LUMDO-877504 format. One line per 4 residues: their letters; for each residue x, y, z of C-alpha. Coordinates in pm, 1 decimal, always signed. Last residue first. Example, Ala and Ser with C-alpha at 12.3 -4.5 7.8 and 13.67 -1.06 7.14 Angstrom:
SA = +1367.0,-106.0,+714.0 | +1230.0,-450.0,+780.0
This chain:
GATQ = +7626.0,+7181.9,+7507.3 | +7434.0,+7413.0,+7276.4 | +7122.4,+7373.3,+7490.6 | +7318.3,+7442.2,+7808.3
QQNS = +7481.9,+7742.1,+7644.1 | +7144.4,+7879.2,+7536.4 | +7005.2,+7827.1,+7886.7 | +7291.4,+8031.7,+8025.0
QFVC = +7546.0,+7880.4,+8262.9 | +7618.2,+8018.8,+8606.7 | +7829.7,+7902.6,+8900.9 | +8092.0,+7715.3,+8699.9
RGNV = +8368.4,+7640.1,+8952.9 | +8721.4,+7763.9,+8885.2 | +8726.9,+7981.9,+9195.0 | +8416.9,+8155.0,+9061.4
FCRE = +8324.5,+8078.5,+8700.7 | +8058.5,+8246.3,+8485.5 | +7909.5,+8112.8,+8164.8 | +7724.8,+8240.1,+7859.6
VQHT = +7682.5,+8606.2,+7954.5 | +7561.7,+8811.0,+7657.3 | +7838.6,+8970.1,+7452.3 | +7609.8,+8972.0,+7147.5
GPAL = +7872.4,+8903.8,+6880.2 | +8037.7,+8601.9,+7035.6 | +7881.5,+8499.3,+7367.8 | +8056.1,+8618.2,+7682.7
VTID = +8256.3,+8394.6,+7917.2 | +8327.6,+8534.1,+8262.9 | +8617.2,+8415.8,+8477.8 | +8715.7,+8411.4,+8842.3
AQLG = +8986.8,+8143.1,+8832.9 | +9170.9,+8286.6,+9130.4 | +9516.9,+8414.0,+9043.7 | +9819.7,+8190.0,+8990.9
VRLE = +9845.4,+8241.1,+8616.0 | +9685.2,+8569.0,+8518.5 | +9344.7,+8661.1,+8383.0 | +9257.5,+8975.9,+8573.7
GTRD = +9051.7,+9104.1,+8867.3 | +9137.5,+8845.3,+9133.4 | +9376.8,+8744.6,+9409.4 | +9663.2,+8996.6,+9430.0
HAKL = +9425.0,+9255.7,+9288.7 | +9203.3,+9239.4,+9599.3 | +9306.1,+9577.5,+9738.6 | +8947.3,+9701.5,+9692.2
ARAP = +9066.4,+9983.4,+9464.3 | +9294.6,+9739.1,+9283.1 | +9010.8,+9492.2,+9222.9 | +8789.5,+9780.6,+9109.4
NGSL = +9054.0,+9876.2,+8852.1 | +9110.2,+9525.2,+8715.2 | +8748.4,+9415.3,+8677.6 | +8496.1,+9656.4,+8524.6
MLSA = +8731.5,+9937.5,+8419.9 | +9005.5,+9699.5,+8305.6 | +8758.7,+9482.6,+8113.6 | +8621.2,+9789.5,+7937.2
EPIS = +8974.6,+9890.2,+7838.0 | +9053.2,+9538.7,+7710.1 | +8731.4,+9538.9,+7500.7 | +8805.3,+9882.7,+7356.3
FGFK = +8617.6,+10188.7,+7476.6 | +8408.2,+10399.9,+7240.7 | +8108.3,+10486.3,+7457.2 | +7815.7,+10314.8,+7291.1
GTLN = +7919.3,+9959.3,+7199.4 | +8228.4,+9883.6,+7407.7 | +8131.5,+10073.6,+7722.0 | +7760.7,+10003.9,+7681.8
RFAA = +7814.3,+9630.3,+7628.6 | +8034.5,+9612.2,+7939.1 | +7775.9,+9805.8,+8141.9 | +7509.7,+9561.5,+8019.2
DMTL = +7725.2,+9280.1,+8159.3 | +7756.4,+9470.3,+8486.7 | +7382.4,+9522.3,+8527.0 | +7213.6,+9863.0,+8508.0
CSGV = +6886.1,+9927.0,+8689.9 | +7006.7,+10263.1,+8818.6 | +6983.5,+10452.7,+9142.8 | +6775.2,+10687.2,+9356.0
INNS = +6671.4,+10948.0,+9097.0 | +6433.3,+11200.3,+9249.7 | +6075.8,+11208.0,+9114.3 | +5980.8,+11428.8,+9413.7
GDTL = +5623.5,+11296.5,+9415.6 | +5689.3,+11024.0,+9671.3 | +5735.9,+10756.5,+9399.4 | +6115.1,+10781.7,+9405.8
RCVG = +6291.8,+10726.4,+9073.7 | +6492.0,+10434.1,+8935.4 | +6652.3,+10480.7,+8593.1 | +6588.7,+10411.9,+8225.0
GNTL = +6620.8,+10115.2,+7990.0 | +6430.1,+9913.2,+8246.0 | +6203.8,+10139.4,+8449.6 | +6219.1,+10094.7,+8825.5
RFER = +5972.2,+10292.2,+9035.9 | +6072.8,+10377.7,+9390.0 | +5934.7,+10315.9,+9737.6 | +6096.7,+10438.8,+10058.1
GDSK = +6143.9,+10180.1,+10333.3 | +6505.9,+10251.4,+10434.4 | +6625.9,+9941.3,+10245.0 | +6466.2,+10076.5,+9927.8
RYVG = +6133.4,+9939.1,+9806.0 | +6024.1,+9831.9,+9459.0 | +5763.1,+9954.4,+9211.8 | +5767.6,+9795.9,+8869.1
DPLG = +5955.3,+9717.4,+8550.6 | +6055.1,+9351.6,+8524.5 | +6357.8,+9204.4,+8709.3 | +6732.4,+9228.3,+8639.5
TGQT = +6765.9,+9519.5,+8879.8 | +6477.9,+9501.8,+9126.8 | +6688.8,+9600.1,+9428.5 | +6911.3,+9882.3,+9317.8
CDTI = +7191.7,+9958.1,+9075.3 | +7482.3,+10195.1,+9133.8 | +7619.9,+10024.2,+8818.4 | +7990.0,+10104.2,+8836.7
AIIR = +8271.7,+10157.5,+8586.5 | +8594.9,+10236.2,+8767.5 | +8793.9,+10484.6,+8561.7 | +9162.1,+10557.3,+8627.3
AAGA = +9340.3,+10328.3,+8379.3 | +9060.4,+10372.8,+8124.2 | +9162.3,+10730.5,+8063.3 | +9139.1,+11024.1,+8301.8
CRRA = +9120.5,+11311.5,+8052.6 | +9014.0,+11153.9,+7722.2 | +8787.7,+10888.2,+7871.5 | +8645.8,+11133.1,+8126.0
LEIL = +8550.1,+11375.0,+7847.0 | +8399.7,+11086.5,+7648.7 | +8191.0,+10995.1,+7953.3 | +8086.6,+11359.6,+7970.7
MPPV = +7974.1,+11350.2,+7606.6 | +7781.9,+11027.1,+7664.8 | +7561.3,+11190.6,+7929.7 | +7610.1,+11062.4,+8286.1
HHGD = +7319.0,+10929.0,+8493.2 | +7132.7,+10821.7,+8178.6 | +7388.2,+10640.5,+7958.9 | +7402.0,+10346.1,+8201.2
VIIE = +7774.6,+10392.3,+8265.5 | +7770.1,+10508.2,+8627.7 | +8121.7,+10648.5,+8662.6 | +8362.8,+10593.8,+8951.4
VFVR = +8685.6,+10791.7,+8934.3 | +9014.1,+10654.4,+9066.6 | +9235.0,+10918.1,+9225.3 | +9604.7,+11000.5,+9218.9
DDLL = +9609.8,+11123.4,+8858.3 | +9436.3,+11446.5,+8956.2 | +9324.3,+11623.8,+8637.3 | +8984.0,+11458.9,+8610.2
VADA = +8906.4,+11526.5,+8975.8 | +9011.9,+11892.4,+8956.9 | +8791.7,+11950.2,+8652.9 | +8498.3,+11774.4,+8820.6
LCPQ = +8534.9,+12008.2,+9118.4 | +8501.2,+12322.8,+8908.9 | +8748.3,+12561.2,+8745.9 | +8595.9,+12908.1,+8698.5
SVGG = +8436.5,+13059.5,+8388.7 | +8506.8,+13433.1,+8358.2 | +8225.9,+13690.1,+8321.3 | +8307.4,+13849.0,+8654.4
QVTR = +8277.4,+13513.4,+8820.6 | +8114.4,+13223.1,+8639.3 | +8041.7,+12896.5,+8817.3 | +8074.1,+12539.9,+8685.2
GEFT = +7834.0,+12282.1,+8817.2 | +7822.0,+12120.9,+9159.9 | +7849.5,+11744.6,+9176.3 | +7576.3,+11506.1,+9296.7
DFLH = +7645.8,+11288.8,+8988.6 | +7932.8,+11406.9,+8764.2 | +8170.8,+11138.1,+8902.2 | +8001.3,+10850.8,+9082.3
CVQR = +8209.0,+10852.3,+9405.7 | +8566.6,+10970.9,+9367.6 | +8858.0,+10756.1,+9484.3 | +9199.2,+10794.1,+9646.2
AGAS = +9138.5,+10978.6,+9972.4 | +9460.7,+10983.1,+10175.7 | +9481.8,+11309.0,+10373.2 | +9641.7,+11480.6,+10070.8
VAQS = +9341.2,+11369.1,+9866.7 | +9104.5,+11521.7,+10121.5 | +9305.1,+11844.8,+10139.9 | +9296.1,+11880.2,+9761.0
FQEL = +8919.5,+11829.6,+9758.1 | +8880.3,+12086.4,+10036.4 | +9088.7,+12335.7,+9835.9 | +8880.2,+12275.3,+9524.0
TCHT = +8570.4,+12350.4,+9728.6 | +8333.7,+12081.0,+9842.0 | +7981.8,+12042.7,+9705.8 | +7981.5,+11675.3,+9789.1
HGIS = +7794.9,+11350.7,+9759.8 | +8135.1,+11196.5,+9698.1 | +8500.3,+11159.9,+9785.9 | +8594.2,+10793.6,+9820.2
VQVD = +8818.8,+10660.2,+10094.2 | +8961.8,+10312.3,+10037.7 | +8983.8,+10143.0,+10378.3 | +9320.8,+10002.8,+10491.4
RSCA = +9256.4,+10079.4,+10859.2 | +9499.1,+10377.5,+10857.4 | +9311.0,+10503.1,+10552.0 | +8985.5,+10507.0,+10747.7
LRIL = +9141.2,+10701.2,+11035.6 | +9301.8,+10957.5,+10803.5 | +8979.3,+11008.9,+10614.2 | +8777.1,+11045.2,+10933.7
EMAG = +9020.6,+11306.9,+11065.0 | +8990.2,+11495.9,+10735.8 | +8610.1,+11494.4,+10759.5 | +8598.9,+11669.4,+11098.4
AIEP = +8357.1,+11942.9,+10990.5 | +8174.2,+11842.4,+10671.3 | +8334.7,+11968.6,+10349.1 | +8508.5,+11642.6,+10256.9
SLTL = +8175.4,+11462.1,+10196.2 | +8207.7,+11088.9,+10258.8 | +8233.2,+10755.1,+10078.4 | +8400.2,+10472.1,+10269.2
VRVT = +8524.9,+10168.0,+10078.3 | +8658.0,+9825.4,+10193.0 | +8468.9,+9769.5,+10518.1 | +8565.6,+9408.5,+10593.0
GEAA = +8813.8,+9462.6,+10878.1 | +8595.2,+9317.7,+11151.3 | +8283.2,+9500.4,+11027.5 | +8164.9,+9573.8,+11383.1
ELLA = +8503.8,+9729.5,+11459.1 | +8492.2,+9944.6,+11146.3 | +8140.5,+10063.7,+11228.4 | +8230.1,+10141.3,+11590.6
ELES = +8547.6,+10327.6,+11490.7 | +8342.0,+10532.2,+11243.1 | +8104.0,+10618.5,+11525.5 | +8386.1,+10712.1,+11762.8
ISAA = +8559.8,+10929.6,+11503.5 | +8238.6,+11120.1,+11435.7 | +8162.8,+11336.0,+11133.9 | +7803.1,+11454.8,+11150.9
RLYQ = +7538.7,+11202.4,+11050.0 | +7288.7,+11160.7,+10766.6 | +6990.2,+10940.8,+10855.9 | +6719.6,+11209.6,+10847.8
ENMG = +6842.8,+11318.5,+10503.5 | +6729.9,+11002.6,+10324.6 | +6971.5,+10973.7,+10033.2 | +6860.7,+11045.5,+9674.8
GKAE = +7105.4,+11332.7,+9626.9 | +7248.9,+11410.9,+9971.6 | +7461.1,+11702.5,+9850.7 | +7315.2,+11981.1,+10067.7
PAIF = +7287.4,+11738.1,+10359.1 | +7666.9,+11688.7,+10365.9 | +7742.6,+11317.1,+10409.9 | +7897.5,+11117.1,+10693.2
PGEL = +7652.0,+10826.1,+10666.2 | +7782.8,+10760.0,+10409.3 | +7824.4,+10530.2,+10114.7 | +7977.2,+10256.5,+10327.8
HTGL = +8105.9,+9998.7,+10080.5 | +8116.6,+9649.4,+10229.6 | +8356.0,+9365.8,+10158.3 | +8479.1,+9134.4,+9883.1
FHAG = +8183.1,+8894.3,+9884.3 | +8297.4,+8650.7,+9615.3 | +8021.4,+8576.3,+9365.3 | +7814.0,+8262.5,+9412.1
VPES = +7785.2,+8096.2,+9752.4 | +8142.3,+8202.5,+9825.4 | +8301.1,+8027.7,+10126.8 | +8251.0,+8244.6,+10432.4
KALI = +8468.4,+8522.7,+10575.8 | +8321.5,+8795.4,+10355.5 | +7971.2,+8669.2,+10436.2 | +8009.3,+8702.4,+10812.0
AGNQ = +8180.7,+9040.6,+10785.0 | +7909.1,+9168.3,+10554.1 | +7644.8,+9066.0,+10805.4 | +7827.5,+9271.0,+11069.6
VCAL = +7849.0,+9563.7,+10825.1 | +7474.0,+9552.8,+10767.9 | +7386.8,+9503.7,+11134.9 | +7586.4,+9811.2,+11234.9
LKEW = +7414.4,+10018.2,+10968.6 | +7074.3,+9888.3,+11081.7 | +7137.7,+9983.4,+11442.7 | +7234.6,+10333.7,+11332.0
RDPS = +6917.6,+10383.8,+11127.9 | +7002.9,+10440.2,+10761.9 | +7263.3,+10607.6,+10542.9 | +7326.0,+10401.9,+10228.5
VAPC = +7510.9,+10070.0,+10224.4 | +7707.3,+9989.4,+9909.1 | +7757.4,+9628.3,+9810.4 | +8113.1,+9504.6,+9739.8
IGTT = +8074.0,+9220.0,+9492.3 | +8310.0,+8989.7,+9303.2 | +8234.9,+8732.7,+9031.1 | +7994.2,+8934.7,+8816.5
GTRP = +7903.2,+8801.6,+8474.1 | +7541.9,+8919.5,+8509.8 | +7424.0,+8562.8,+8584.0 | +7710.1,+8555.4,+8833.0
AFEA = +7539.7,+8819.9,+9053.8 | +7229.4,+8622.5,+9158.0 | +7401.9,+8396.3,+9414.8 | +7598.1,+8682.8,+9570.5
IGRL = +7283.5,+8897.9,+9577.1 | +7089.6,+8619.6,+9749.9 | +7366.1,+8581.2,+10008.1 | +7333.6,+8952.1,+10078.6
SDLS = +6956.0,+8908.6,+10110.4 | +7002.1,+8621.3,+10357.3 | +7241.6,+8825.3,+10570.2 | +6988.0,+9106.5,+10586.4
ETGY = +6911.9,+9458.7,+10460.1 | +7129.1,+9472.3,+10148.5 | +6854.3,+9445.0,+9886.4 | +6745.4,+9138.2,+9694.0
PGLG = +6485.0,+9062.4,+9426.2 | +6742.6,+9094.9,+9148.1 | +7030.9,+9309.6,+9263.7 | +7074.1,+9562.6,+9540.6
HFHL = +7259.4,+9875.0,+9644.7 | +7552.6,+9901.4,+9402.4 | +7908.5,+10034.1,+9415.4 | +8207.5,+9798.8,+9418.8
DIFG = +8099.8,+9582.4,+9126.3 | +8365.8,+9334.0,+9014.6 | +8331.9,+9167.1,+8673.3 | +8485.1,+8825.5,+8608.8
PIIL = +8809.5,+8842.3,+8413.1 | +8751.9,+8787.5,+8040.9 | +8689.5,+8507.4,+7791.2 | +8509.6,+8625.2,+7475.8
PEGS = +8350.0,+8346.3,+7277.1 | +8468.0,+8293.3,+6917.1 | +8276.4,+8399.1,+6606.1 | +8544.2,+8641.8,+6494.7
RAEG = +8902.2,+8553.3,+6581.9 | +9151.5,+8741.8,+6798.2 | +9507.9,+8708.1,+6667.1 | +9712.0,+8398.9,+6742.6
HRTI = +9741.6,+8087.8,+6959.9 | +9831.2,+8245.7,+7294.2 | +9853.1,+8006.3,+7586.3 | +9739.0,+8077.6,+7943.4
GSIV = +9800.5,+7827.4,+8223.8 | +9714.9,+7735.7,+8581.0 | +9436.1,+7979.1,+8667.9 | +9329.4,+7899.2,+9022.3
AGAT = +9047.8,+7726.7,+9212.6 | +9125.1,+7367.9,+9115.3 | +9365.1,+7368.8,+8824.1 | +9253.5,+7601.9,+8547.8
TLEG = +9346.1,+7624.3,+8182.2 | +9316.2,+7913.1,+7939.5 | +9351.5,+7879.4,+7564.3 | +9409.5,+8137.4,+7296.5
FYLD = +9279.5,+8395.2,+7055.4 | +9399.9,+8744.7,+7136.9 | +9306.6,+9064.4,+7316.6 | +9575.3,+9258.3,+7505.3
GSVV = +9558.4,+9471.5,+7820.4 | +9744.3,+9215.2,+8030.0 | +9524.1,+8926.1,+7909.3 | +9178.2,+8953.4,+7752.9
LNGT = +9116.8,+8615.6,+7587.0 | +8937.2,+8531.5,+7262.1 | +8833.8,+8166.8,+7281.8 | +8927.2,+7833.5,+7436.5
LRGM = +8855.0,+7729.9,+7795.4 | +9003.7,+7430.1,+7978.3 | +8940.8,+7291.5,+8323.0 | +9174.2,+7055.3,+8509.0
């Protein structure tokens, strides 16, 4: 039986206590008093449901997906759901097939919780950093083919509600237990409402690839972001690197949606966690990664194509820059994504009977000291090894 002592995040509370594990599950949690300074922070392992690569790995092969799963625990991440951008049809099928293999295998690091299809059913006008040649019109048969190839392991589908036939795709995806995310869109408020009524329950990286507010006759009009923040039925993804979304808009989301509806994501790319340099997207385009900044295409357009944010850095940003409490940050990085992926009966919080997917952060710095998946330590920092 394993035993961890420190400041625990349990059911939205933070206190000093002890957690025990038996095999792969949490077997006991005991509160000993108020949170204490100088103690490690013991929290549910992070779950990233929207990112495109990590370390030296992209999403293009089974080996690269395994590499991501092995790399992820050093960022405190115990569950991954990589996002696949629009690409050649054969490559999309191969990606979801590889995801199915990994999702049904024993974890080699982080749990592979499924695949996030960010597209290909996206409106060209809202493509952002996507390669337009690979965008596709709404097609029931093509979505059926992707879901069949994935063998039930597609967990999120992001699409644009304004494309013809989108509502049929939403209804099909929802009937297969896929979380539908509204994104890369310039849809009207009516189209947003229709999409939610059809079953969409998530919004892809709020404030990014969103239309701004219009003025008619000198009167400001409600915009899509307003509708999203006011609709309690939907989770909202936010990239919390401080570059994709200005701090004031994160504060707006905090006050309107609250931690209970926000899913903090990285949207990071291959090269994240590595030195600055030029890396390549899965579709072959090159981009420059600048740590402390963003990733931009090198084709002269300077378009943003992702972040270089890690989940542990996201936690430090939420608690250090953006005014969220430690339990709120944990909810946004673990509990909410687990619910969106329908994995909350297994992981996403510290609770007796759930998988022992646990991250231990150093006191003060909140750097990752150790990371456990199914009760097994899959990462331990050099500092922790030295201290031990």
